[in-house]
C-alpha positions in Angstrom: 41.3 152.5 69.7 42.5 151.6 73.1 46.2 151.2 73.8 47.2 147.7 75.1 49.4 147.6 78.4 52.7 146.0 77.7 55.0 144.6 80.4 58.8 144.8 80.0 59.3 141.8 82.6 57.2 138.7 82.7 59.1 136.4 85.0 59.0 135.5 88.7 58.7 138.3 91.0 61.7 139.7 92.9 60.1 138.3 96.2 60.3 134.8 94.9 63.7 135.1 93.7 65.1 136.6 97.0 63.0 134.0 99.0 64.6 131.2 96.8 68.1 132.5 97.2 67.7 132.7 101.0 66.5 129.1 101.0 69.6 127.8 99.0 71.9 129.8 101.3 70.2 128.4 104.5 70.5 124.8 103.1 74.1 125.3 102.0 75.0 126.8 105.5 73.4 124.0 107.4 75.0 121.3 105.1 78.4 122.9 105.5 77.9 122.9 109.2 76.9 119.3 109.1 79.9 118.3 107.2 82.4 120.3 109.6 80.9 118.8 112.7 81.0 115.2 111.4 84.5 115.8 109.9 85.7 117.0 113.4 84.5 114.0 115.0 86.2 111.7 112.6 89.4 113.6 113.2 89.2 113.7 116.9 88.4 109.8 117.0 91.7 109.4 115.0 93.6 111.4 117.2 92.5 109.2 120.2 93.3 106.0 118.4 96.8 107.4 117.4 97.5 108.2 121.0 96.9 104.6 122.2 98.9 103.3 119.2 101.8 105.5 119.9 102.6 104.0 123.1 104.0 100.8 121.2 105.2 102.4 117.9 108.7 104.0 117.2 108.7 107.2 115.1 108.7 105.4 111.9 105.8 103.5 112.9 103.9 106.6 113.8 104.6 108.0 110.4 103.3 104.8 109.0 100.2 104.9 111.1 99.5 108.5 110.5 99.9 108.0 106.7 97.4 105.0 106.9 95.0 107.1 108.9 95.2 110.1 106.4 94.6 107.7 103.5 91.4 106.4 105.0 90.2 109.7 106.6 86.5 110.4 106.0 86.5 114.0 107.0 86.8 116.9 104.5 90.1 116.5 102.6 91.3 120.0 103.6 90.7 118.9 107.4 92.4 115.7 106.9 95.5 117.3 105.3 95.7 120.0 108.0 95.5 117.4 110.8 98.6 115.4 109.7 101.0 117.3 112.0 98.5 117.1 115.0 98.1 113.4 114.4 101.8 113.1 114.4 102.0 115.0 117.7 99.4 112.8 119.2 101.3 109.6 118.2 104.7 110.9 119.1 103.8 112.4 122.5 102.7 109.0 123.8 106.3 108.0 124.9 109.8 109.2 124.9 111.3 109.8 121.3 114.9 110.9 122.4 116.4 107.6 120.6 114.4 108.5 117.4 115.4 112.2 117.6 119.0 111.4 117.8 118.8 109.4 114.5 117.8 112.8 112.7 121.0 114.4 111.3 121.2 118.1 111.7 123.0 118.6 108.5 120.4 116.8 106.5 117.2 118.3 108.1 118.5 121.8 107.9 117.8 121.7 104.3 114.1 121.9 103.7 114.0 119.4 100.8 115.1 116.4 102.8 111.7 115.3 103.3 110.9 114.8 99.6 113.9 112.4 99.2 112.9 110.5 102.4 109.3 110.1 101.1 110.5 108.9 97.7 112.7 106.3 99.2 109.8 104.9 101.4 107.6 104.6 98.3 105.2 107.4 99.3 106.5 110.0 96.9 104.9 113.4 96.9 102.9 114.2 93.8 102.1 117.8 95.0 104.7 119.3 97.2 102.3 121.6 98.8 99.7 118.8 99.8 101.9 115.9 100.9 101.0 114.0 104.0 104.4 112.1 104.2 106.5 115.4 103.9 104.3 116.9 106.6 104.6 113.9 108.9 108.4 114.2 108.7 108.4 117.8 109.3 106.2 117.1 112.4 108.8 114.7 113.6 111.6 117.2 113.0 109.6 119.9 114.7 108.9 117.5 117.7 112.4 116.7 118.1 113.5 120.5 117.9 111.2 121.5 120.6 112.3 118.8 123.0 109.3 116.7 122.5 106.8 119.3 123.5 105.1 120.6 120.4 105.0 120.4 116.5 105.0 123.4 114.2 101.5 123.7 112.5 
């Protein structure tokens, strides 16, 4: 009586599995790169637009415009959220903001929670305190004024 040959594994070969994993990884990498590049273009176009609009807006107008831009931002959400401070800088640096900076009260802005109260008053209350475009915009304004209109803290 002849002994039959038995196989412990009867699935795809290791080579096929590794090639499939490589193909999936390459596809994901190309897709991620594509999304990053298109998101970067969207954000850069927004910055250019905000620089132009900033020449005619006061600081509150810049905040309104940046929040509107953020709401319709088609880039990756992480990139849109991170770009709020930079967007504020591009809008604010378009003209002198000394009169607006004079309106910020040092005793109020020294407390870190002031931005949430201001956002609530204007109707753009922060749902998540760590990811709040309104709060980031007001912090950028405060930072812009504290650096003598030279920069914003990121």
